[in-house]
C-alpha positions in Angstrom: -95.4 -7.2 -32.2 -95.2 -4.4 -34.9 -93.2 -1.2 -33.8 -96.4 0.9 -34.0 -98.3 -1.2 -31.6 -95.2 -1.1 -29.1 -95.6 2.7 -29.2 -99.3 2.8 -28.8 -99.9 0.3 -26.1 -99.3 2.1 -22.9 -100.2 1.4 -19.2 -103.1 3.8 -18.1 -104.1 1.6 -15.3 -102.2 -1.0 -13.5 -101.8 -4.7 -14.5 -103.9 -7.1 -12.2 -100.9 -9.1 -11.5 -98.6 -5.9 -10.8 -96.8 -6.0 -14.4 -96.1 -2.7 -15.6 -96.1 0.5 -13.6 -97.9 3.9 -13.7 -97.4 6.0 -10.6 -98.7 9.5 -10.2 -98.0 12.3 -8.0 -100.8 14.9 -9.0 -100.9 18.6 -7.7 -103.8 18.6 -5.0 -104.9 22.0 -6.1 -108.8 21.4 -5.8 -109.8 24.0 -8.3 -107.9 22.8 -11.4 -104.5 22.0 -12.7 -102.7 25.3 -13.8 -100.5 25.4 -16.7 -98.6 22.6 -17.9 -99.6 19.5 -16.1 -95.9 18.3 -16.3 -94.9 21.3 -13.6 -97.2 19.7 -11.1 -97.0 15.8 -11.9 -94.3 13.4 -11.7 -95.0 10.4 -13.7 -93.2 7.0 -13.9 -94.6 4.6 -16.7 -93.4 1.7 -18.6 -94.4 0.3 -21.9 -96.4 -3.0 -21.6 -94.3 -6.1 -21.2 -95.0 -9.1 -23.5 -96.2 -11.0 -20.5 -99.6 -12.3 -21.4 -101.0 -12.1 -17.9 -100.8 -8.4 -17.7 -103.7 -6.0 -18.1 -103.1 -4.2 -21.3 -104.4 -0.8 -22.0 -104.3 0.2 -25.6 -104.3 3.6 -27.3 -103.9 3.9 -30.9 -103.4 6.9 -33.5 -106.6 7.2 -35.3 -110.1 5.7 -35.8 -113.0 6.2 -37.9 -116.1 5.1 -35.7 -117.7 5.3 -32.1 -116.6 2.5 -29.6 -120.3 1.8 -29.2 -120.8 1.2 -33.0 -118.2 -1.6 -33.6 -118.1 -2.4 -37.5 -118.8 -5.9 -38.6 -115.6 -7.1 -40.1 -114.0 -10.5 -40.8 -110.6 -11.1 -39.2 -107.6 -11.4 -41.5 -104.6 -13.7 -41.2 -101.8 -12.1 -39.3 -98.0 -12.1 -39.5 -97.7 -13.7 -35.8 -97.3 -17.3 -36.0 -100.5 -19.0 -34.7 -101.1 -22.7 -34.5 -103.0 -23.4 -37.6 -105.6 -25.8 -35.8 -106.9 -23.1 -33.7 -109.9 -21.2 -35.1 -110.0 -17.4 -35.0 -113.4 -16.0 -33.9 -115.1 -12.7 -34.7 -115.3 -10.1 -31.8 -118.6 -9.8 -30.0 -119.9 -6.8 -28.4 -121.3 -6.2 -24.7 -124.4 -8.1 -24.0 -123.4 -11.1 -26.0 -121.9 -12.6 -22.7 -123.7 -11.2 -19.8 -121.6 -12.9 -17.3 -118.5 -11.5 -18.8 -120.1 -8.0 -18.7 -120.6 -8.7 -14.9 -117.1 -10.0 -14.5 -115.6 -6.9 -15.3 -117.9 -4.5 -13.6 -117.1 -6.4 -10.6 -113.4 -6.2 -11.3 -113.4 -2.4 -11.7 -115.4 -1.8 -8.9 -113.2 -4.1 -6.7 -110.1 -2.3 -7.9 -111.4 1.2 -7.3 -112.9 0.1 -3.9 -109.4 -1.6 -2.9 -111.3 -4.8 -2.4 -108.7 -7.4 -2.2 -111.1 -10.4 -1.3 -113.3 -9.6 -4.2 -110.1 -9.5 -6.5 -109.0 -12.9 -5.2 -112.4 -14.3 -6.0 -112.3 -13.4 -9.7 -108.6 -14.2 -10.4 -107.7 -17.8 -11.4 -104.8 -17.6 -9.2 -105.8 -15.7 -6.0 -102.3 -15.4 -4.7 -101.7 -12.9 -7.7 -104.0 -10.5 -6.2 -102.4 -7.1 -5.1 -102.6 -5.9 -1.5 -104.8 -3.1 -0.4 -101.9 -0.9 -0.1 -100.8 -1.6 -3.6 -104.2 -1.1 -4.9 -104.3 2.3 -3.1 -101.0 3.6 -4.4 -102.2 2.8 -8.0 -105.6 4.1 -7.9 -105.1 7.1 -5.3 -105.5 9.7 -8.1 -108.3 7.8 -10.0 -111.7 9.2 -9.2 -113.9 6.8 -11.2 -113.8 3.9 -13.9 -116.8 4.6 -16.4 -118.8 3.5 -19.5 -117.2 -0.1 -19.1 -117.9 -2.2 -22.2 -116.6 -5.6 -23.2 -115.5 -6.8 -26.7 -115.1 -10.6 -26.6 -113.6 -13.4 -28.7 -113.9 -17.0 -28.1 -110.7 -18.7 -26.9 -109.3 -21.9 -28.1 -110.8 -24.1 -25.6 -114.4 -24.2 -24.6 -115.1 -21.8 -21.7 -112.1 -19.5 -22.5 -112.3 -16.1 -23.9 -110.1 -13.2 -25.0 -111.8 -9.9 -23.7 -111.1 -6.4 -24.6 -112.4 -4.0 -22.0 -113.2 -0.2 -23.2 -113.4 1.9 -20.2 -112.8 5.7 -19.3 -110.8 6.7 -16.3 -111.7 9.9 -14.5 -108.4 11.2 -13.0 -108.3 13.6 -10.0 -108.2 17.2 -11.3 -108.8 16.2 -15.0 -112.5 17.0 -15.9 -112.5 14.8 -19.1 -112.3 11.1 -18.7 -109.6 9.3 -20.5 -110.7 6.4 -22.9 -108.6 3.4 -22.7 -108.8 -0.4 -23.7 -107.5 -3.4 -21.7 -107.0 -6.9 -22.6 -107.7 -10.0 -20.6 -107.9 -13.7 -20.9 -110.8 -15.3 -19.1 -111.1 -18.9 -18.2 -114.0 -21.0 -16.5 -112.8 -22.1 -13.0 -113.3 -25.3 -11.2 -116.2 -23.6 -9.5 -117.8 -23.0 -13.0 -117.5 -19.4 -12.6 -115.5 -17.0 -15.0 -112.2 -16.0 -13.8 -109.6 -13.5 -14.9 -106.6 -15.8 -15.8 -103.5 -14.8 -13.8 -101.2 -17.7 -14.6 -98.5 -18.4 -17.2 -99.4 -19.2 -20.8 -97.6 -21.8 -22.8 -95.8 -20.6 -25.9 -98.5 -21.7 -28.4 -101.3 -19.9 -26.3 -99.4 -16.9 -25.7 -98.7 -16.5 -29.7 -102.3 -17.0 -30.3 -103.3 -14.5 -27.5 -100.8 -12.0 -28.9 -101.8 -12.5 -32.5 -105.4 -11.4 -31.9 -104.3 -7.7 -31.6 -103.6 -7.9 -35.3 -107.2 -9.1 -36.3 -109.0 -6.5 -38.5 -111.7 -6.3 -35.9 -109.5 -5.6 -33.1 -107.5 -3.0 -34.8 -110.8 -1.2 -35.6 -111.6 -1.4 -32.0 -108.0 0.0 -31.0 -108.5 2.7 -33.5 -111.9 3.9 -32.6 -110.6 4.0 -29.1 -107.9 6.2 -29.9 -110.2 8.5 -31.8 -112.3 8.9 -28.7 -109.0 9.6 -26.8 -108.0 12.3 -29.4 -111.3 13.9 -29.2 -111.1 13.9 -25.2 -107.6 15.4 -25.3 -108.6 18.1 -28.0 -111.6 19.1 -25.6 -109.5 19.2 -22.4 -106.0 20.6 -22.4 -105.4 19.4 -18.8 -106.0 15.9 -20.3 -103.8 16.7 -23.4 -100.9 17.6 -21.1 -101.4 14.4 -18.9 -101.0 12.2 -21.8 -98.1 14.3 -23.3 -96.4 13.5 -20.2 -97.4 9.9 -20.2 -96.0 9.6 -23.9 -92.6 11.2 -22.9 -92.2 8.8 -19.9 -93.1 5.8 -22.3 -90.5 7.0 -24.7 -87.7 7.5 -22.2 -88.5 4.0 -20.7 -88.3 2.5 -24.2 -85.0 4.1 -24.8 -83.6 3.0 -21.5 -84.7 -0.5 -22.1 -83.1 -0.5 -25.6 -79.6 0.9 -24.0 -79.8 -1.8 -21.5 -80.1 -4.4 -24.2 -77.2 -2.9 -26.0 -75.1 -2.9 -23.1 -76.0 -6.5 -22.3 -75.0 -7.4 -25.8 
């Protein structure tokens, strides 16, 4: 993955399978966060791992269009090795696959409500569902998930899909919702129902899954998500300070990983 994407891809919600970490300790001032959010907030965050089962929340640098008006583009070849016999499909907006739309409405509703049974029913491996306590710790300072929209590419096998989910998170004590983009692999289960994949991918499938982040239409989606994020931050100082702390923690996490890697060598 290119360096710029390692920098722009951050966890803004927890991964379905517990990969990655973002723990918030927000001031409980009921009026509004005062001054620099960093003074009242302790944030632990990690950059996304390369594990393909994780929920990827993506924020980029710039964009030229709204998330609800995705331009029609043709995917271009990527630098990431992709099995040549596997086709690359164009991205399709919400409404194309109503069952996928419903799946992620159910997912975010269950996540917010800490409905473990519901989450188990929509994961390909129910054992990977988090406990109610884990969900509570990860959604304690989230008031709502809003404006959920799916952007879908067909997968390499019939009944499989790569799904990018645009959503906005309303954090406690921050007035403006934060735009985000999450990535999932969706499969058709033995019961013929769509499931969020929570297992391990083989090397070829993972390479294909990762490579889609470099497709022109996906890059456009990432950029437009970031444009909405930048506008939201410009209009709300609290949200600006919140993301500033996220960036700092993410950079510190990356520096720590780099230092650990150098020490191991």
